[in-house]
TORTI-111075 format. One record per residue: residue number from 1; residue in three letters; z, y, x of N, C-alpha, C in turn. Coordinates in nm, 2 decimals, m for minus. Last residue first. Layout:
// TORTI-111075
ZAKOL;NUM;ala;Z;Y;X;Z;Y;X;Z;Y;X
...
//
This chain:
// TORTI-111075
ZAKOL;117;gln;m0.53;m0.17;3.69;m0.52;m0.24;3.81;m0.65;m0.31;3.84
ZAKOL;116;ala;m0.53;m0.07;3.43;m0.57;0.02;3.54;m0.58;m0.05;3.68
ZAKOL;115;cys;m0.43;m0.26;3.27;m0.57;m0.23;3.25;m0.62;m0.15;3.37
ZAKOL;114;ala;m0.16;m0.26;3.34;m0.24;m0.38;3.37;m0.39;m0.35;3.36
ZAKOL;113;arg;m0.09;m0.02;3.22;m0.08;m0.03;3.37;m0.17;m0.15;3.41
ZAKOL;112;pro;m0.11;m0.09;2.94;m0.20;0.02;3.00;m0.20;0.01;3.16
ZAKOL;111;ala;m0.13;m0.44;2.89;m0.05;m0.32;2.90;m0.13;m0.21;2.97
ZAKOL;110;pro;m0.37;m0.59;2.69;m0.32;m0.57;2.82;m0.23;m0.44;2.82
ZAKOL;109;ile;m0.26;m0.72;2.37;m0.35;m0.64;2.45;m0.29;m0.63;2.59
ZAKOL;108;leu;m0.25;m0.92;2.08;m0.21;m0.90;2.22;m0.31;m0.82;2.29
ZAKOL;107;cys;m0.14;m0.91;1.75;m0.25;m0.87;1.84;m0.19;m0.85;1.98
ZAKOL;106;ile;m0.09;m1.08;1.45;m0.04;m1.05;1.58;m0.15;m1.02;1.67
ZAKOL;105;phe;m0.13;m0.97;1.10;m0.17;m1.04;1.22;m0.10;m0.99;1.35
ZAKOL;104;glu;m0.17;m0.98;0.75;m0.08;m0.96;0.87;m0.14;m1.04;0.99
ZAKOL;103;leu;m0.26;m0.82;0.47;m0.32;m0.90;0.58;m0.23;m0.87;0.70
ZAKOL;102;pro;m0.08;m0.82;0.16;m0.11;m0.77;0.29;m0.17;m0.87;0.38
ZAKOL;101;glu;m0.29;m0.94;m0.12;m0.16;m0.93;m0.05;m0.19;m0.87;0.09
ZAKOL;100;asp;m0.54;m0.97;m0.22;m0.45;m0.90;m0.30;m0.31;m0.89;m0.25
ZAKOL;99;gly;m0.81;m0.92;0.03;m0.72;m1.00;m0.06;m0.63;m0.91;m0.14
ZAKOL;98;ile;m0.94;m0.81;0.23;m1.02;m0.83;0.11;m0.93;m0.91;0.01
ZAKOL;97;asn;m0.89;m0.58;0.49;m0.81;m0.67;0.39;m0.90;m0.68;0.27
ZAKOL;96;ile;m1.05;m0.58;0.80;m1.05;m0.53;0.66;m0.98;m0.63;0.57
ZAKOL;95;phe;m1.07;m0.47;1.12;m1.01;m0.57;1.04;m1.00;m0.51;0.90
ZAKOL;94;gln;m1.33;m0.41;1.35;m1.25;m0.36;1.24;m1.20;m0.48;1.17
ZAKOL;93;his;m1.51;m0.31;1.65;m1.45;m0.40;1.57;m1.36;m0.34;1.46
ZAKOL;92;lys;m1.73;m0.30;1.93;m1.68;m0.23;1.81;m1.63;m0.33;1.71
ZAKOL;91;glu;m1.64;m0.41;2.25;m1.71;m0.44;2.12;m1.64;m0.36;2.01
ZAKOL;90;ser;m1.50;m0.35;2.48;m1.61;m0.26;2.44;m1.68;m0.30;2.32
ZAKOL;89;pro;m1.40;m0.69;2.55;m1.39;m0.54;2.58;m1.52;m0.47;2.53
ZAKOL;88;pro;m1.40;m0.91;2.26;m1.42;m0.87;2.40;m1.41;m0.72;2.42
ZAKOL;87;val;m1.16;m1.05;2.06;m1.25;m0.93;2.06;m1.27;m0.90;2.21
ZAKOL;86;trp;m1.09;m1.34;1.90;m1.10;m1.28;2.03;m1.20;m1.17;2.02
ZAKOL;85;val;m0.88;m1.48;1.66;m0.99;m1.39;1.68;m0.98;m1.34;1.83
ZAKOL;84;ile;m0.78;m1.76;1.46;m0.76;m1.68;1.58;m0.89;m1.60;1.60
ZAKOL;83;asp;m0.61;m1.85;1.16;m0.74;m1.82;1.23;m0.70;m1.74;1.36
ZAKOL;82;gly;m0.38;m1.87;1.02;m0.41;m1.98;1.12;m0.53;m1.95;1.20
ZAKOL;81;pro;m0.49;m1.71;0.73;m0.38;m1.77;0.80;m0.42;m1.88;0.90
ZAKOL;80;gly;m0.83;m1.59;0.78;m0.71;m1.61;0.70;m0.61;m1.68;0.79
ZAKOL;79;cys;m1.15;m1.43;0.76;m1.04;m1.48;0.84;m0.92;m1.50;0.74
ZAKOL;78;ala;m1.51;m1.40;0.78;m1.39;m1.41;0.70;m1.28;m1.47;0.79
ZAKOL;77;asn;m1.70;m1.17;0.97;m1.65;m1.31;0.96;m1.52;m1.31;0.88
ZAKOL;76;glu;m1.99;m0.98;1.00;m1.86;m1.00;0.95;m1.82;m1.14;0.95
ZAKOL;75;gly;m2.18;m0.89;1.30;m2.16;m0.90;1.16;m2.02;m0.92;1.12
ZAKOL;74;gln;m2.19;m0.84;1.57;m2.28;m0.95;1.52;m2.26;m0.97;1.37
ZAKOL;73;glu;m1.99;m0.66;1.61;m2.13;m0.62;1.64;m2.23;m0.72;1.59
ZAKOL;72;gly;m1.76;m0.71;1.34;m1.80;m0.69;1.48;m1.94;m0.66;1.49
ZAKOL;71;arg;m1.50;m0.73;1.12;m1.63;m0.68;1.14;m1.65;m0.65;1.29
ZAKOL;70;val;m1.33;m0.97;0.96;m1.33;m0.91;1.09;m1.48;m0.86;1.11
ZAKOL;69;leu;m1.17;m0.97;0.65;m1.29;m0.98;0.72;m1.27;m0.91;0.86
ZAKOL;68;gly;m0.90;m1.17;0.51;m0.96;m1.05;0.56;m1.10;m1.08;0.61
ZAKOL;67;arg;m0.60;m1.25;0.35;m0.74;m1.28;0.36;m0.81;m1.15;0.41
ZAKOL;66;gly;m0.26;m1.35;0.45;m0.36;m1.27;0.38;m0.50;m1.32;0.41
ZAKOL;65;lys;m0.10;m1.40;0.77;m0.10;m1.40;0.62;m0.22;m1.32;0.57
ZAKOL;64;leu;m0.17;m1.42;1.04;m0.05;m1.48;0.99;m0.06;m1.50;0.84
ZAKOL;63;ile;m0.41;m1.46;1.29;m0.39;m1.41;1.15;m0.27;m1.49;1.10
ZAKOL;62;val;m0.40;m1.35;1.62;m0.38;m1.46;1.53;m0.34;m1.41;1.39
ZAKOL;61;val;m0.60;m1.22;1.89;m0.54;m1.20;1.75;m0.51;m1.33;1.69
ZAKOL;60;glu;m0.65;m1.04;2.17;m0.63;m1.17;2.12;m0.55;m1.16;2.00
ZAKOL;59;his;m0.89;m0.80;2.30;m0.78;m0.83;2.21;m0.77;m0.98;2.19
ZAKOL;58;glu;m0.98;m0.62;2.60;m1.00;m0.73;2.50;m0.87;m0.73;2.41
ZAKOL;57;tyr;m1.08;m0.28;2.67;m1.00;m0.40;2.69;m1.01;m0.50;2.57
ZAKOL;56;asp;m1.20;m0.04;2.61;m1.25;m0.11;2.73;m1.16;m0.23;2.76
ZAKOL;55;his;m1.28;m0.02;2.26;m1.21;0.03;2.38;m1.24;m0.07;2.49
ZAKOL;54;ala;m1.39;0.08;1.93;m1.40;0.00;2.05;m1.32;0.06;2.16
ZAKOL;53;his;m1.37;0.07;1.56;m1.36;0.13;1.69;m1.38;0.03;1.81
ZAKOL;52;his;m1.29;0.14;1.26;m1.40;0.07;1.32;m1.42;0.14;1.46
ZAKOL;51;pro;m0.94;0.12;1.19;m1.06;0.20;1.22;m1.17;0.11;1.28
ZAKOL;50;thr;m0.84;m0.13;0.94;m0.82;m0.06;1.07;m0.95;0.03;1.09
ZAKOL;49;his;m0.79;m0.10;0.59;m0.87;m0.15;0.70;m0.82;m0.07;0.83
ZAKOL;48;gly;m0.72;m0.20;0.24;m0.71;m0.12;0.36;m0.79;m0.18;0.48
ZAKOL;47;gly;m0.71;m0.37;0.02;m0.81;m0.26;0.02;m0.81;m0.17;0.15
ZAKOL;46;pro;m0.36;m0.43;0.08;m0.48;m0.46;0.01;m0.58;m0.34;m0.01
ZAKOL;45;ala;m0.27;m0.31;0.42;m0.25;m0.32;0.27;m0.38;m0.37;0.20
ZAKOL;44;val;m0.20;m0.48;0.70;m0.30;m0.40;0.64;m0.29;m0.42;0.49
ZAKOL;43;glu;0.00;m0.49;0.98;0.00;m0.52;0.83;m0.10;m0.42;0.77
ZAKOL;42;phe;0.05;m0.62;1.30;m0.02;m0.53;1.21;m0.01;m0.58;1.07
ZAKOL;41;his;0.24;m0.63;1.59;0.22;m0.69;1.46;0.16;m0.58;1.37
ZAKOL;40;arg;0.17;m0.68;1.94;0.19;m0.60;1.82;0.17;m0.67;1.70
ZAKOL;39;met;0.25;m0.70;2.28;0.24;m0.78;2.15;0.27;m0.69;2.04
ZAKOL;38;his;0.11;m0.65;2.59;0.19;m0.59;2.48;0.15;m0.67;2.36
ZAKOL;37;phe;0.12;m0.76;2.93;0.07;m0.77;2.79;0.17;m0.69;2.70
ZAKOL;36;val;0.24;m0.66;3.17;0.11;m0.72;3.17;0.05;m0.72;3.03
ZAKOL;35;glu;0.50;m0.56;3.15;0.40;m0.49;3.24;0.26;m0.54;3.23
ZAKOL;34;ala;0.77;m0.50;2.95;0.65;m0.58;2.96;0.54;m0.50;3.04
ZAKOL;33;gly;1.01;m0.38;2.91;0.97;m0.40;3.05;0.84;m0.48;3.06
ZAKOL;32;asp;1.06;m0.31;2.65;1.11;m0.44;2.69;1.08;m0.47;2.84
ZAKOL;31;arg;0.93;m0.07;2.62;1.08;m0.07;2.61;1.14;m0.20;2.65
ZAKOL;30;pro;0.65;m0.15;2.63;0.72;m0.08;2.74;0.87;m0.08;2.74
ZAKOL;29;gly;0.68;m0.46;2.44;0.60;m0.35;2.50;0.68;m0.28;2.61
ZAKOL;28;ile;0.66;m0.65;2.15;0.70;m0.65;2.30;0.61;m0.55;2.37
ZAKOL;27;leu;0.60;m0.52;1.91;0.70;m0.63;1.92;0.75;m0.65;2.06
ZAKOL;26;met;0.54;m0.25;1.73;0.53;m0.29;1.87;0.64;m0.40;1.89
ZAKOL;25;arg;0.39;m0.27;1.42;0.52;m0.28;1.49;0.49;m0.32;1.64
ZAKOL;24;met;0.20;m0.07;1.19;0.21;m0.15;1.31;0.36;m0.15;1.36
ZAKOL;23;arg;m0.01;m0.05;0.90;0.12;m0.02;0.97;0.13;m0.12;1.09
ZAKOL;22;val;m0.27;0.09;0.71;m0.23;0.01;0.82;m0.10;0.05;0.88
ZAKOL;21;gly;m0.42;0.24;0.51;m0.32;0.14;0.47;m0.27;0.05;0.58
ZAKOL;20;val;m0.68;0.30;0.71;m0.64;0.31;0.57;m0.54;0.20;0.54
ZAKOL;19;ala;m0.83;0.47;0.98;m0.73;0.37;0.94;m0.68;0.40;0.80
ZAKOL;18;gly;m0.99;0.69;1.04;m1.05;0.57;0.99;m0.96;0.46;0.95
ZAKOL;17;pro;m0.79;0.82;1.30;m0.89;0.84;1.21;m0.96;0.71;1.17
ZAKOL;16;leu;m0.45;0.68;1.31;m0.58;0.70;1.38;m0.69;0.73;1.27
ZAKOL;15;ser;m0.20;0.62;1.22;m0.26;0.75;1.18;m0.39;0.78;1.25
ZAKOL;14;val;m0.02;0.37;1.10;m0.12;0.39;1.20;m0.20;0.51;1.15
ZAKOL;13;asp;0.33;0.38;1.04;0.19;0.40;0.99;0.10;0.43;1.10
ZAKOL;12;lys;0.55;0.15;1.19;0.50;0.28;1.17;0.36;0.28;1.11
ZAKOL;11;gln;0.85;m0.03;1.20;0.71;m0.03;1.15;0.67;0.11;1.13
ZAKOL;10;glu;1.07;m0.15;1.45;1.03;m0.03;1.37;0.88;m0.05;1.33
ZAKOL;9;gln;1.20;m0.48;1.42;1.12;m0.38;1.50;1.07;m0.27;1.40
ZAKOL;8;glu;1.31;m0.66;1.25;1.40;m0.56;1.31;1.33;m0.46;1.40
ZAKOL;7;thr;1.11;m0.84;1.18;1.15;m0.74;1.09;1.25;m0.63;1.14
ZAKOL;6;ile;1.10;m1.01;1.40;0.99;m0.92;1.38;1.04;m0.80;1.29
ZAKOL;5;pro;1.41;m1.07;1.57;1.32;m1.09;1.45;1.21;m0.98;1.45
ZAKOL;4;lys;1.43;m1.18;1.91;1.46;m1.08;1.81;1.36;m1.10;1.69
ZAKOL;3;val;1.52;m1.25;2.23;1.48;m1.31;2.11;1.52;m1.22;2.00
ZAKOL;2;thr;1.44;m1.22;2.58;1.49;m1.16;2.46;1.44;m1.24;2.34
ZAKOL;1;met;1.51;m1.26;2.92;1.45;m1.31;2.80;1.52;m1.24;2.68
//
């Protein structure tokens, strides 16, 4: 078992095409020996957004701070602190910050090895 503060995890800019003002921390992942799930913390600057993209695995997300829109194949949904978001596999999606403070959320994904099984 490990217990550690979010703020002690390295925060890196997300450089994927289409990402604007996005930073990520890998909270629990390969270096922890996590073989089934990876937990990440995202921070999207005001006016920023994640890429509009899709992949073959699902996401589970909880919004911690800020105000945003989640853009999916059925349209856009507003989101804020305490909201949860489930993105099914292969659905094109994007998180957009519409507020004046950072939009922060936790995102769980399957570990790459778990996806291959």
